[in-house]
C-alpha positions as CSV (number, residue, x, y, z in Angstrom):
1,X,22.2,21.9,5.0
2,X,18.9,22.7,6.7
3,X,18.3,26.1,8.0
4,X,18.8,25.9,11.8
5,X,20.2,22.4,11.4
6,X,22.2,22.5,14.6
7,X,19.2,23.6,16.6
8,X,17.0,20.9,15.1
9,X,19.5,18.1,16.0
10,X,20.1,19.6,19.5
11,X,16.4,19.7,20.4
12,X,14.9,16.7,18.5
13,X,14.9,13.2,19.8
14,X,15.0,11.9,16.2
15,X,15.8,13.5,12.9
16,X,14.9,11.6,9.8
17,X,15.6,12.1,6.1
18,X,13.9,10.2,3.3
19,X,16.0,9.4,0.2
20,X,14.2,8.2,-3.0
21,X,16.8,6.6,-5.2
22,X,14.3,6.5,-8.2
23,X,14.4,10.3,-8.4
24,X,18.2,10.3,-8.7
25,X,18.4,7.3,-11.0
26,X,15.8,8.8,-13.3
27,X,18.2,11.7,-14.2
28,X,20.6,9.2,-15.8
29,X,18.2,7.7,-18.3
30,X,20.3,6.6,-21.3
31,X,19.2,6.9,-24.9
32,X,16.9,4.2,-26.2
33,X,19.0,4.0,-29.3
34,X,22.2,2.9,-27.6
35,X,23.7,-0.4,-28.7
36,X,23.2,-3.6,-26.8
37,X,26.0,-4.8,-24.6
38,X,27.5,-8.2,-25.6
39,X,26.7,-9.8,-22.2
40,X,23.1,-10.7,-22.3
41,X,22.3,-8.5,-25.3
42,X,20.5,-5.9,-23.1
43,X,20.7,-2.2,-24.1
44,X,21.7,0.4,-21.5
45,X,18.1,1.7,-21.5
46,X,16.7,-1.8,-20.8
47,X,19.2,-2.2,-17.8
48,X,18.2,1.3,-16.6
49,X,14.5,0.5,-16.9
50,X,14.9,-2.8,-15.0
51,X,16.6,-1.0,-12.1
52,X,13.8,1.7,-12.2
53,X,11.2,-1.0,-11.8
54,X,13.0,-2.5,-8.8
55,X,13.4,0.8,-6.9
56,X,10.1,2.5,-7.8
57,X,8.3,3.7,-4.7
58,X,11.0,2.6,-2.3
59,X,12.9,4.8,0.1
60,X,15.9,4.8,2.4
61,X,15.2,6.4,5.7
62,X,18.3,8.0,7.3
63,X,17.9,8.5,11.0
64,X,19.9,10.3,13.6
65,X,18.8,9.4,17.1
66,X,20.0,11.3,20.2
67,X,19.8,8.0,22.2
68,X,20.6,4.7,20.6
69,X,22.1,3.6,17.3
70,X,22.3,5.7,14.2
71,X,22.1,4.4,10.7
72,X,20.0,3.6,7.7
73,X,16.8,1.6,7.6
74,X,15.5,0.3,4.3
75,X,11.8,0.9,4.2
76,X,9.4,-0.6,1.8
77,X,7.3,2.5,1.2
78,X,4.9,3.4,-1.6
79,X,4.9,7.1,-2.7
80,X,1.6,8.6,-3.6
81,X,2.5,11.6,-5.6
82,X,-1.0,13.1,-5.9
83,X,-1.1,13.6,-2.1
84,X,2.7,13.8,-1.5
85,X,2.5,10.9,1.0
86,X,4.5,7.8,1.8
87,X,2.7,4.8,3.2
88,X,3.8,1.4,4.4
89,X,3.5,-1.5,2.0
90,X,1.8,-3.8,4.5
């Protein structure tokens, strides 16, 4: 919960939160020595790495508007860690 969260939502027209799934998914990296699954012969680490490649640099933007629809918007963003900035892909 944000400090002063109620005040923020009462006074702001839009409150947005950015969720980077790659940060959460990285915490569940399996061992590289795990055995391959029978379906497709891929190891859990290979499956994990393929998903990491798909979600790298992407974000989900959660918005809460005072007027209009609420919900999620999938944004194709690139994260530049050296300057702590998100930028649009296009």
